[in-house]
Every structure is written in structure tokens, then in C-alpha cells.
N, C-alpha and C positions, 0 to 999 in steps of 0.2 A: 564234393566234400570241404569244406574248407582247413585253412589250418586249425583253428579253435577247437572245431567240433571234433577233430581227431585228436586233439591234444586232451581232449573232455574226454574220449573211448578211451583213449591209452591209460590215463589215468584210472578209469574206472577196470581196466584191467587187471591193474596193480591191486585193487582192491578186490577183485575176485576171489570168494573164500571157498574151502571145501566144507561140507557140512560133517561136523560129529555125528559119532554115533549116538552121543550121549551116554557112554560109558566111560568110568575113568581109567579102563586098562587095555590098551591092545594085546593083539594076539600077543603068545608067550614069547615066542622070538623074539621080540622089539624088548619086551621088558612094560612096564605101565607108565602113563599120563595121568598126571593129577589138573585136572583141567578149573580153570577161573578160581585158584586160590589166590584170594588177598595178600598181599603184602602192605601192611599200614606205616605211612608217613610220619614223621614227628608231627606233622598238621594236621594226622588223622585222616588224612585224605588216602583211601585205599585204592591200590593198582591191579589190575586183574592180572594173574599171572597163571601160565602154563608150565607146569613142570615135567621134564621127561627124564624119566630114570632109565638106563639101559638095564639088562640082566646081571647078575652079581649082587656080591654082598656091599661091597664099594669099598672105603669111600673113593668120589668119583671127580674128574677134572671135570670143569662145567663152562659150558656156552652160552653165551649171554645176547637175547636177542631182545632189543626196546625198539618197537616201532609204532608209530601214529597211523598206519596204513592196514589196522585190525589183525590182530596175533595170529588168526586164523589162516591167514594167506603165508604165513612161513610153516605151516605143518610139514611141507615136503623137506626144506632145510631140517628142520628139527627131527624128524624122524632119519633122515641121513647121517647126522651127527650121532644120535642114541644108537645106531647099528654100529658105528666106529667106538663105541666104550664111554660114549661121553654122555654127562647128567646133560639138558638144556634147559634153562630158565626163558622162557617167551612171554614177553610183556608188551601190552598196551601202555602207549605213553600215558600221563595225567590228562584227563579230559578228552580221552579218545574210545569209543567204543563200550567196552565194559568195565573200564578204570573211572574212577570219581574224578570230580576237580575239574577247573576250566584249563582248555586246551590253549597254550601260548608257545607259538614255536620257537623251539630254543632255550625260551627262560628257563625253566624246570629241569631241563635233562641232566644238567650236574648233580645237583642236589638229592632228585630223585635215585638217578643212576649210582650214587656212592649210596645213600641208604639201600638200595637193592642188592647191590655189592655185598654189602657188611651184613644182609641178610643170608647169603649164598653162603658165607662162610663160615656162620654160624648153624648151618644145618648138618644133622648127623651125617649125612652121605656128602657131604663135601668134602673134599681132600684139600681144600685151599685154593689152587689152582683155577685161574679164570681167563678166558680165551671170550673174544666176543666177534660178531658174523654180521654183514650186512651193509646194503649202500646209500645212497644218495641219502635222506634225514636220519636212515638206519646207522649208517656212518659217522655221520654227526653224535649221534646218542654215544658211539665208542671213544671217539676222540675227545668228549666231554668226560670222561672218567679214564683216560690213558693213562693216566698215573698210579692205578688202583689196578691196571690188569698184567696180566704176563706176554699176551700177544693179542694183536689188534688188526682187522682185515678190513679200513676203511674202501670201500669200493666207489669209486666215481662220487667223490664227498671231499666235504671241507673241514676244516675245524674254526674259520673266521669267516663269522657270516655276514660282516662289512663286506669282504672282496665276493660274498655272492651275490647281494644286492645294489651293492655300488661299486662293481669294478673299474678301476680308475677314476673313481669318484662319480658313474653315471648311473643313474636309475636303472637297475633291470627290468623294467616294467611288465615287459610278456611274460618273464618269468614270475614277478609278483602277483600280478593280478590272475594269473593263471592256476600258477602251484598254490598261491596263497589263500586264495579265496577256495579253491576244491578243497586243500588239506583242512581249514579250518569247521567245514561242514561233515556232519555224521553219513549225511546222502545230498546230492547235487540237482535232486529232481527239478527244481524250482531255479537251475540255473541255466539259461539257454545258450547254446554258439553264440545266437544273435545279440546277446546281450553282451558275450564277452567281447564280439568283435567290436560292438559300438561302443564297449566300456573305453577302449584303448583310445578313442579320441574325442573323451566327452573332457572338457577342462570346467573347474580346476581338478586336479587329478584326486583331489579329497573329495570331490562330487562325484567324480566318475566311479570311486570306490564303491561308493554310499548306493549309486545307481544301478551297477551291476551285482552287487552282494547283498548290501545292508551295512549298517555301521561295524566297523570293526576296530576293535582299539588296537590291534598291532599293526594293521596299516596304517592309521594314523600314526602311529609311531616311528614307521618305516620312513613315510614321506615328511617327518618334521625332523628328523636326524638324518639330515645329510650328509653329516661327516662322520668324521672315526671319533667319536666322543666316549665318553663313560657307557652312555646306553651301549652301544657297541661293545665296548670292550668287557662289558660285564660276560656278554656270549662268546668272547674269543677264548678259545683252549689250545691254541697253537702255541707250541715250546712246551707244554707240561708234561709231555709223554714220557713214561718211563717204562714202555712196554716195548716189546719187539714188534715192527712196524712191517706190515705188507700192502702197499698202497697200491691200486687201480684205476686208474684214469683213461681218458680219451682224447686225443687232439682237438676235436669239436666240442667235446664237454661241458657244462657250465661251469663247472668247478676247475676246470683246468688251472688258471690263472692262482687260486684258492691253493689247487693240491699240490702244485710247484714249491710253493712257500712253506705249506704246512713240513713237507719232505725236508726241505732246506732248513728247516728249524732243529730237526731233530739232532741229537748228538752226533757226533762222528766218530766217537769213540766204540759203540756198536756196529761191527762188519756184519751183523744178519740183516739188517734193516733193508729193504726192496722197493723199489718203486718200478711199475710196470704201465706204458702209455701205449694203449691200443688205439686205433684208428675210428672208434665209435663217438657218437655224440649221447646226449640224453634223450633219446628217444629213435624212431626210425628216421634213416634217411632217405633226403628227396630223390638222393641220385644212388641207384643201385651198384655199389661196385663191391666187389667180392674180394679183391686184394691179392689172389691166388688163392681162397678158400680158406677150410680150417688146418691145413697141414702147416699154412704160412702164418695166420693169425692167431693160430693157439684154443687153448680152452683156460680162459684164465679164471672162472670160477673152479674148477678142477686145481689149477696151480696154488689159488687162494687157501682151499680145503686141503692140501697136502702141507703149505707151507703152515697152517696151526696143526696139524697131527703132528708134523716134525719137531715142531717148537712146544708142544705141550705133552706128548707122551711116547714120540718114536723118534730117536733121532736117526734111525736107518731109513726111512721114509725118503724117495727118490723123490724132490720138488721141480727141479729144473731139468726138464728134458727138451728135447729139440720140439718148438722152434725157438723157445726161449733160451736165455745164456745164465748161467749161474752169477750175474756181477750186479752190482746195486741198482744201475738203473739198465731196464729194458724197453728201447727205445723203438715201437714200429715206424718203419719208414714207408710211408702211401707211396704208391703206384711202382717202387721199387720191388714191396710185398716181402720185406724181412726184419726181424729186430736186429735191434744194433746194441750190442751190451757196452757199458762205459761204467766207469767206477765214479766218474765227475757229472756236474751238471755246471754250463755243457760239457759235450763231451771235448777232451783236449783236443781232438781233432778238426772241431770246428774252429775256424776264420771268420771273423766278422768282416764282411766285405759292403761298402757302401756304393749303392747304386743311384748317381744323382739323375733330378730330374731337370728338363731343358723345355724351351721354347717350343720345339718342332715336336712334343709331345713323346720325347723317346727319353729312355732313362738308360743311362749304362756306369762304368764305373770312372769316367773321367769327367771332371767337374765340365760344365760348358763353359766356354769362354767369355760369353756375354750375358748381361745383364737383363732381365725379364720377367713378365707375372704373366697370367693366366687367371682371370675371371670366372665367377660363376655366381648364380642367381639363388638362395637357399629360401622357400616358404615353409614353413613350419606347417600350413595348410596341405601341405602336398607332398609328405615328407618322403625322404630316399626308403623303397621296402628292401628288406631284409629278406633275403633268400636263401635257407638252408644256414649255415653257421652255428655258433654256440647258442642255438635256441633251446626251445625243451618242447617234448612232445613228438609233432609228426613235422616230417620236412626238414630236418633240422641236418648240419653236417656238410658233407659236400651236395653241392647243387646247382644245375645251369644258372648263369648270369646273363645269357643274352638277352633275355627281355627287358634288363634295365640299360641296355647299349644306348637307345634313342634319348633317354634322360638329358634334359640338360642341367640339371642341378649336380654337376660334376664336371672333373676335370681326369682327363685320362693318359697314361702314358703306356708305351709299351717296349720292350727291348726286341732286338733282332731275334732271328730266328736262333737257336741253340744248335751248334754244330757238335755238342755233346752234351749227357746226360748233367742236369745240375740238380745237386742234394744238396738240402734244406734240414738242419736239425739241430734246433736251439732258438733261443726268444728271437722275435724279430723287433725291430722298434723304427721309428719314424722321426726324422726331424726337418719340421717345417718353419721356412718362413712366410709368416702371414699376416693378412691385416684385414678390417673388416668394420662395418659400420653399426656393428651389433655392440650394445653392452658387456652382453655374454652370449656366446653361442658356442657350436660343438664344431669339431673336425675331425673326420674318420679317414683313415688308410686302409685299404683293401687289398690284397695281394692275391692274384687272380692267374690261373695256369690257362694259357689259348691253346687249346690241342689244334691237331693241322687238319682236323676238318671245321674247325671255327669254333666249336664248342667252347665256351669258357666256365671255368669251373673255379669254385672260391676255395683259398688256399689257409689263408686266415684273417681275421680284421681285428681293429683295435681303434678308441678315440677317446678323446678328452676333450673337457671343458676348457673353455679361455676366455677370459674380464679383459676388454679394452676399455680404456679411459678417451681414445681418440682412435685415429685412424693410422696411428704408428705400427712401421713392420714389427713385429714379434717374431720372436725363436720360441717356436713349442717341440715339444718331446710326447711321443705317441708310441704306447705301448701295444703292439699290434699283436701280444699274445706270442704263444711258441707253435712251431710244428715239427713234424718229420713227414718231409715229402720229397719226391724226387720228382722234377721237368724233366720230360724224357727230349731227345734229341727231336728237331723240327718244332719242337713249342716254342712259346713265349711266354715270356714274365710280360703280366697286367696289373699296373695298379692303377685303383681309382681314389681319387680323394674327392670326399663329400661333406654333409653335415648332417646328416642323421642315418641311422639303420635302425628303421621300427618296423615291427613294434619290441622289437629284441629289448632296444635303448630307449629310453624316455626321448623325444623329442626336444630340445631346448626351441623356447618361443622368443630367443633374441632380447629379452627385455630386462634379465638380470634379477627377475620376481624370484623368490622361495617357490619351488615346486608343489607344495602344497597348494597354495593361492593363486599362481599364476594361471592367467586364463588371457592376456592380451596378446596377439600374436602381432610378429612384425616381420618382414619380408625384408633380406638383408641382401647385399653382396658380400661375396668372400673372394680374397685375392692372395694366389699361392705365389710366391717371390722363389727367382732362382738363377743362378749365376755365381761369378765367383766371391760376390759381397753378400751374395743369400743362399749358400751351395743347399737346398732343400735335398734330402736322400732320404733313402730307406737302407736300412742296414740288415743285410741278409747274413744268416747262420751258414755258411759252407762248408760243408764236411768233407776232406780229404781223406779218400777212401784208399787209396795208396800206402 
């Protein structure tokens, strides 16, 4: 079963819902539920809303959930909060399922969310205090009104959409074409896995979108607005937060870059904000690693729920129990299999160490004495495939990279075998000196772990687009994202430099044409330079645990 088919199935599983009994009242011990209550927006659009009221006279503190994935799918969460004595407002986003209007990702979530918050506070059963719950897009709906709420729990999500669709300025093709098209439909029976798979390679991308799904207003907008302009700023809610925040992310999650920046934008005066980064990605892992099991990885959903209870109604609730630390940051270190607590990002115990590339395809902390270069050819018609990584759906996160070893469109550097564990915790960056005969092209750096048995597992990747006027050598900086990872004794560090990571990211056609209309492919020669004059290197966040 191919990646796209599994991604589709996973998404459908998110939307599988229970069937209500048709009554507005559940068993007496739970309270009552009002189904499909209309909340009218100022533009006369009605949003379908379920209201869960606990036993008792009230007034109640409320939990708000706003979703494009069919509110019936949130029923279990709603019942759980209801049993804890919360009222719950569970709403279909505009244009989805039982709500009126036209769905356009992210555009209406702030205005509709604010009107819903006002409606809640006007209800007799409301005491005015509101927290929120949910992940992915449902987490974005929380960030969108985070200046209106007391507590938010954004799980695996972000507040700035540009960082999701164009991380480091490169179009997230796999995410946009998979999630974007599916979420725009009430049902996806007419979209086959084969159509998705073929759609990734159709040029130009504007034609690929229409061939895969049909005319999509927002997909056209995404493809045309490649820069962080007013279009994206109108959907950016980073920095508006007045709520207390517990944010949960994953080292391999599509929102990681976004989520770290969101949390750093919070005020530093509120000591109760918390960020937990786990080992997960946005889907099922390609390589099954249990990282020590539940006792080591913890239950982040229970943690977030207890955080809500503590900050909304019960100061005595215990939140941070083993394996978590009661600190601003809880950062899971994969392969070491423990959380590291810190009050700063990056942690104060992290030192940034440069590892330099050399002509012997080795890299170390010493700058090579001789000037040199390595060259490879990049053909957009045969792009370097992403295996795992920060993708969405299936086969994400850690994945075996061995099938890419024989490709010629890369240069590879390895360290010596480690004589002691090397712990990385923090952002990874690379500085390269490169030249190319392309007008515009991409460079990616992929950091990997070579196990003693020869297995190669990805740690993190990142890329950047580079414009060239000629073949002069150019210094570029690449954000390779962040990680919490331990390379064990006997392992080797491996770094791959290539020019695509497809279809996670859109392939650069090397011509400099806008991606909306680009269809002409140019095969180019890429050159990486190193030595005293051109000290190409990767900067690793080395954690000192002593």
C-alpha cells in the first residue's frame, strides 16, 4: 500500500464518527447534550454547535472545540470534560458538515471563533471562563482566539500558517496536496490514491491541483502567494496570546518549526506556560521505535487535560508527574528515552559545535586544511525521495534511509565511530558554500544516524532555495530544524547534501519561474565547496549532561 493511500485512510480515520442516539439528553449521570444548536454569525451564517452541560445548576466553566473534521468525532473528548464538570461547546467550522457557509482553510477561524466566544459568555449556564482543546487544525482554531480565552491546549499545531505551508520559504507540496484537498471535501470517494500520487508530479502545479481534485480557490492562493505577504499575515495569530498555554509538539511533526516560534513569542512574565516536545510525527511512524515505552514517553493527552483542569478550576490538580518535569520546556531525547527539563530554549546546557565537511567525505570539528569541492547532478524529473521525516499521514518520522544510499544526486559525509554517546538538543543549522548553473535551485541538508548494523535513520532535515546570477560561490544558511536525539557509542553521524526532498517539499525546477506556472525542467550541476576559505559545516546542538 503506497504512502498516499495510507495517508488518505489515516485522514478518514480521523473523521470516523460515532452515531448519536437521536436524543438531546444522555444518561442522567452525565448531564445533557443539545445537538446541532445554531449559532448565528453577523453575516447570517449559522454554525452547527453541540452543547454539553454537566449535572448541577451552574454556572459552568466552558471548554471550546472548533473543528473542520465533523464535531461528532470529538464526542469522547466532550463527554470526558463533561464528566469533570465542564460545559463543552463543540462546533463544526464554517462550511463543514452541518455548518453553513463556504470552507476556506484558516480564513474565518478568528472572526467565527470570537463570535462563538461572545455567545458562550452570554449564556446563563456560563461563568465566563473558557478554555480550549484540540490538535492540528483544531489547535489553530485555539491560537486564532487565544487573546479571548483563559487557557489553551494547542496540540501538534501552529499559529502562523505561512510557516506550515512554506517552511523556510519552500512549498510543502505533500502536505498541501494531501491535507488541503481532503479537508476541502465533505467526502473523498472521488479522490483515488493513484490520482494523488500522479498529482505530485504534474506540471505546472496549478494544473496538478485541478487534475487531482478540481478547481480550488485556496490552493491557487497558496501557490501564488509564495512570500510572507498580507495574505498570510491575515491568517497569522502568533503573538496575540493572552491565555495560559500548554503546547505539545513532536520532533518529527510538520508544525515543529511553527510551534517553537509560537512558544517563543509568548510573554516571558507568565511562568505557567509549558511546551512539551515528544518523539512523534503527524501520522504513523515509518520505523517503529518505542523509545522505552509509555513509562518513558508519558501520556501527553492526560498531561494537557490535567493542565486545563488545574488552571481553570482546581489549583490542587497534580499535572507534572514522571516522566515529565515541572519546567517551562519538557524535551524528549530520542534513543536516550527520557525527558529533559529546561527553562530556556535552547537549553543553557546546549553548546553549538561546528562539524566541517571535507573532500574525503568526512566531517569533524576541525576545518580541513585544503580547499576542495564535490559535485553532483540534480534532475527535477528524478527528485530525491523523502523517506519519513516531517511529512504527514503514513510512514513519517524515523525511517530507514538505506534505499537512498546508491543515488548519485547527493554528496555524503560521515564522522568516525563515536566513542561515547552524543546528545543533540536544540536547533540544527548548516552553513554551505555552494555554486550552481541553475538560475534558482534548492539545497537540503539531512542529518542521519548510522547504527552499528549499518541501518541509517534520519534525525532531521531542512532546505532553502537559492538564486544565482552566475556560477560564483555563494554562502547559504539552512535551518535543519531542531531535534532531541542521542547517537549512541559505536554509531556514526551522517550528513547528506542534496537538492530535493520529494514530495514532502516541492521540487525546484531550477529555472526561477513562479511555482504556479513553472513547467520547464533544467538539469543542473551543484557544487559544494569546503576548506579554510569555504568552511562549509553543520552546527550541532550538543547537550552537556554532566
